[in-house]
C-alpha positions in Angstrom: -28.4 -47.0 57.1 -30.4 -44.1 55.7 -30.1 -42.5 59.3 -26.7 -43.2 59.5 -25.8 -41.6 56.1 -28.0 -38.6 56.7 -26.7 -38.0 60.3 -23.0 -38.0 58.0 -24.3 -35.5 56.3 -26.0 -33.0 58.7 -23.3 -33.1 60.7 -20.8 -32.2 58.3 -23.0 -29.6 57.0 -23.8 -28.2 60.1 -19.8 -28.1 61.1 -19.5 -26.3 57.5 -22.0 -23.5 58.7 -20.7 -22.6 61.5 -16.9 -22.6 60.6 -16.6 -19.1 59.7 -19.0 -17.8 62.8 -16.6 -19.5 65.5 -13.5 -19.3 63.6 -14.1 -15.4 63.9 -15.2 -15.6 67.0 -12.2 -17.5 68.6 -10.0 -15.0 66.6 -11.7 -12.3 68.7 -11.0 -13.7 71.8 -7.2 -14.3 70.6 -7.5 -18.2 71.2 -4.1 -18.5 69.0 -2.1 -21.7 69.1 1.1 -21.4 70.8 3.6 -23.5 69.1 6.5 -25.1 70.9 9.9 -24.0 69.8 11.3 -27.9 70.5 9.0 -29.2 67.2 9.4 -29.2 63.6 10.6 -25.4 62.5 7.8 -25.4 59.6 5.4 -25.0 62.6 6.5 -21.7 63.9 4.1 -20.1 61.2 1.0 -21.6 62.6 1.6 -19.7 65.9 -1.8 -17.5 66.3 -4.1 -19.9 64.7 -7.0 -20.8 66.4 -7.3 -24.0 68.3 -10.8 -25.0 70.4 -12.0 -25.5 66.8 -13.4 -29.2 67.9 -16.4 -27.1 69.6 -17.6 -27.1 65.8 -18.0 -30.9 65.0 -19.0 -31.3 68.6 -21.5 -29.1 68.4 -22.8 -30.6 64.8 -22.1 -34.5 65.5 -24.4 -33.5 68.4 -27.1 -32.0 66.5 -27.1 -34.6 63.9 -27.3 -37.1 66.7 -30.2 -35.9 68.3 -31.8 -35.0 64.9 -31.8 -38.6 63.6 -31.8 -41.0 66.5 -34.0 -41.2 69.2 -33.0 -39.5 72.9 -32.1 -43.6 74.5 -29.7 -44.0 77.7 -27.1 -45.1 75.6 -27.0 -42.2 73.1 -27.6 -39.2 75.9 -24.6 -41.1 77.8 -22.5 -41.0 74.3 -22.8 -37.5 74.1 -22.3 -36.9 77.9 -19.6 -38.3 78.3 -18.0 -36.8 74.8 -18.7 -33.2 76.2 -17.1 -33.9 79.4 -14.1 -35.1 77.8 -14.2 -32.1 75.7 -14.8 -29.6 78.5 -11.3 -31.1 80.2 -9.7 -30.0 77.0 -11.5 -26.7 76.9 -10.0 -25.9 80.4 -6.4 -26.7 79.1 -7.4 -24.9 76.0 -8.5 -22.3 77.6 -6.0 -21.9 80.7 -3.6 -22.0 77.7 -4.4 -19.6 75.0 -7.0 -17.3 76.8 -5.6 -16.9 80.3 -1.8 -17.6 78.9 -1.2 -20.1 81.3 1.5 -22.4 79.5 1.0 -25.7 81.3 -3.1 -25.4 81.3 -4.4 -27.7 83.6 -2.5 -29.4 85.8 -1.4 -33.3 84.9 -3.2 -34.5 87.8 -6.3 -32.6 87.3 -6.6 -33.5 83.7 -5.9 -37.4 84.1 -8.0 -37.3 87.3 -11.0 -36.0 85.2 -10.6 -38.2 82.1 -10.0 -41.4 84.8 -13.0 -40.1 86.8 -15.4 -39.7 83.6 -14.0 -43.0 82.5 -14.9 -45.3 85.8 -18.6 -43.4 85.3 -18.7 -44.3 82.4 -18.1 -48.3 82.4 -20.1 -48.5 85.6 -23.0 -47.3 83.3 -22.3 -49.1 80.6 -22.2 -52.1 82.9 -24.9 -51.6 85.0 -28.0 -49.4 83.3 -27.1 -49.5 79.4 -26.7 -53.4 79.2 -23.1 -53.7 78.1 -22.5 -56.6 80.8 -19.1 -57.0 81.7 -18.2 -59.8 79.2 -14.9 -59.0 76.9 -14.5 -61.1 73.9 -11.2 -62.0 72.6 -10.8 -61.7 68.9 -10.4 -65.1 66.8 -10.6 -67.2 69.7 -13.8 -67.2 70.6 -13.1 -66.7 74.3 -14.9 -64.6 76.2 -13.9 -63.1 79.8 -16.0 -61.5 82.6 -14.7 -59.0 84.3 -17.1 -58.6 86.9 -16.9 -55.6 89.0 -13.5 -54.9 87.3 -14.9 -53.8 84.3 -15.2 -50.4 84.7 -11.1 -50.3 85.3 -10.9 -51.5 81.6 -13.6 -49.2 80.6 -11.7 -46.4 82.2 -8.5 -47.1 80.6 -9.6 -47.6 77.3 -11.5 -43.9 77.5 -8.5 -42.5 79.1 -5.9 -44.2 76.4 -8.0 -43.3 73.5 -8.5 -39.8 74.5 -4.6 -39.5 74.9 -3.7 -41.2 71.8 -5.6 -38.7 69.9 -4.5 -36.0 71.2 -1.0 -36.7 70.5 -2.2 -37.6 66.7 -3.6 -34.0 66.7 0.0 -32.6 65.3 -0.6 -31.8 61.7 -3.2 -30.3 60.0 -6.1 -32.7 59.3 -4.2 -35.7 60.4 -6.7 -36.4 63.7 -9.6 -35.5 62.0 -8.8 -37.5 58.6 -8.3 -40.5 60.5 -11.1 -40.0 63.1 -13.4 -39.6 60.3 -12.4 -43.5 59.1 -12.4 -45.0 62.2 -15.6 -43.5 63.4 -17.2 -44.6 60.0 -15.9 -48.5 60.9 -17.8 -48.3 64.2 -20.8 -46.7 62.3 -20.8 -50.1 60.3 -19.9 -52.2 63.6 -23.0 -50.4 65.3 -25.3 -51.1 62.2 -24.8 -55.1 62.4 -25.2 -54.9 66.2 -28.6 -53.4 66.0 -27.6 -50.4 67.8 -29.3 -47.8 65.8 -28.4 -44.8 67.7 -25.3 -45.6 68.3 -24.6 -45.9 64.1 -26.0 -42.5 64.0 -23.6 -41.5 66.4 -20.5 -42.8 64.8 -22.0 -41.4 61.5 -22.2 -38.1 62.7 -19.0 -37.8 64.5 -17.6 -39.2 61.1 -19.6 -36.5 59.5 -18.6 -33.8 61.5 -14.7 -34.7 61.4 -15.5 -34.2 57.3 -17.2 -31.2 57.8 -13.9 -29.8 60.3 -11.2 -31.1 57.4 -12.5 -28.1 55.4 -11.0 -25.9 57.8 -8.3 -27.8 59.4 -6.8 -29.3 56.1 -3.2 -28.2 55.2 -3.1 -24.8 55.9 -5.4 -24.8 58.9 -7.8 -22.1 59.7 -8.5 -23.7 62.6 -7.2 -26.5 65.1 -9.4 -28.5 67.2 -7.1 -28.3 70.2 -7.6 -30.5 73.2 -11.2 -29.6 73.4 -11.8 -31.8 70.2 -9.2 -34.7 70.6 -10.2 -35.8 74.1 -13.6 -35.7 73.1 -12.9 -37.3 70.2 -11.2 -40.3 71.7 -13.5 -40.6 74.4 -16.3 -40.6 71.5 -14.5 -43.4 69.9 -13.6 -45.7 73.2 -17.1 -45.2 74.4 -18.3 -46.8 70.8 -16.0 -49.6 71.4 -17.1 -50.2 74.8 -20.7 -50.5 73.9 -20.0 -52.5 70.6 -18.2 -54.9 72.8 -14.9 -54.8 70.6 -12.4 -53.2 73.1 -9.7 -55.7 72.3 -10.4 -54.9 68.5 -10.2 -51.3 68.8 -6.4 -51.1 69.0 -6.5 -52.7 65.1 -9.1 -50.2 63.8 -7.4 -47.3 65.5 -4.0 -49.1 64.8 -2.4 -45.3 63.7 -3.1 -44.2 67.1 -1.3 -47.0 68.3 1.5 -46.3 66.5 1.6 -42.7 67.1 1.7 -43.8 71.0 4.4 -46.2 70.5 6.2 -44.3 68.5 6.3 -41.6 71.9 7.1 -44.9 74.4 10.2 -46.4 72.2 11.5 -42.7 71.6 11.7 -42.2 75.4 12.9 -45.8 76.2 15.5 -45.8 73.2 16.6 -42.3 74.7 17.2 -42.9 78.3 18.4 -46.6 77.6 21.1 -45.7 75.3 20.8 -42.1 74.6 20.2 -42.4 70.9 16.9 -41.9 69.5 14.6 -43.7 67.5 13.0 -41.7 65.5 14.2 -38.2 64.2 11.4 -36.7 66.6 8.3 -38.3 68.0 5.4 -38.8 67.3 5.6 -41.0 64.3 4.2 -38.4 61.8 6.7 -35.9 62.8 10.0 -38.2 61.6 8.1 -38.3 58.4 7.8 -34.5 58.4 11.5 -34.1 59.2 13.0 -36.8 56.5 11.7 -34.4 54.5 7.9 -35.1 53.3 5.7 -32.5 52.4 3.0 -32.1 55.3 0.0 -33.0 52.8 1.8 -36.1 52.1 2.6 -37.2 55.4 -1.4 -36.5 56.6 -2.7 -38.5 53.0 -0.6 -41.3 53.9 -1.4 -41.6 57.6 -4.9 -41.2 56.3 -4.7 -44.5 54.1 -3.1 -46.4 56.6 -5.9 -45.7 58.6 -8.2 -46.9 56.1 -6.2 -50.3 56.1 -6.4 -50.8 59.1 -9.9 -50.0 59.8 -10.8 -52.3 57.0 -8.9 -55.0 58.7 -10.4 -54.7 62.1 -13.6 -54.9 60.7 -12.2 -58.3 58.8 -11.0 -59.5 62.4 -14.9 -59.2 63.5 -16.4 -61.7 60.9 -13.5 -64.3 61.2 
């Protein structure tokens, strides 16, 4: 437990120290966020804010993990996967804001890379990292052996988690603050499961998010970009895979699920009835356009993230 707390503090400290240097570098690269005209009008003032700042907490959490946990195959796999998804996001961000190609990576390139890495991670977890192919069904005591189909589930979880965090990253401090609590929940799960290095990794991830919030909370000095959001989602998804809590992840990360559902319901409602259920999706924009200050929306979602993380931990005990 001490190592996990140390990892949290070290990752936060490294992220805080690197912040001014990395933000200045991003400004020199003119890596400013382009804000969509069809989004909330209040966001237009954010145009030009440096993006790709996820590199901050990625460096912090990686160095803290390697400093405080042995470089076991499972830890190295977690780091490689996280950085793999980060590189996909970095390529997308770079094409958009540095090379000024508005669409970034083509959808098939972006999704194809995520699926490929997800399948590789699923095979590695099943065959080489001791994960196996059995999935526990919460509250029932049942387990399902998916056999060779397990990598498909793993890829689905990783792709879904990474894109859900990406959708959630729409307000200052929202995705980083929510992931802080989700990662802390997984640090506890890993500790109870006897996965010391994964507890350190999860705690370091939480610490990186905590340090990043010093620069990302409203008004944000830097955005994480796809570089950070895809990496965070992949890291959380891998923690769920390794701790065999794939089916509890939708509760622990319930805010991500609500954000994705709001988009799905909005699109379905408009196509079927011509009406919108929300003022704007994802869900955080609905509250924002209802007159809530941005910081209040973020704090509300943080509180909900804490409640759902605790609920997920409770589900694992009954």
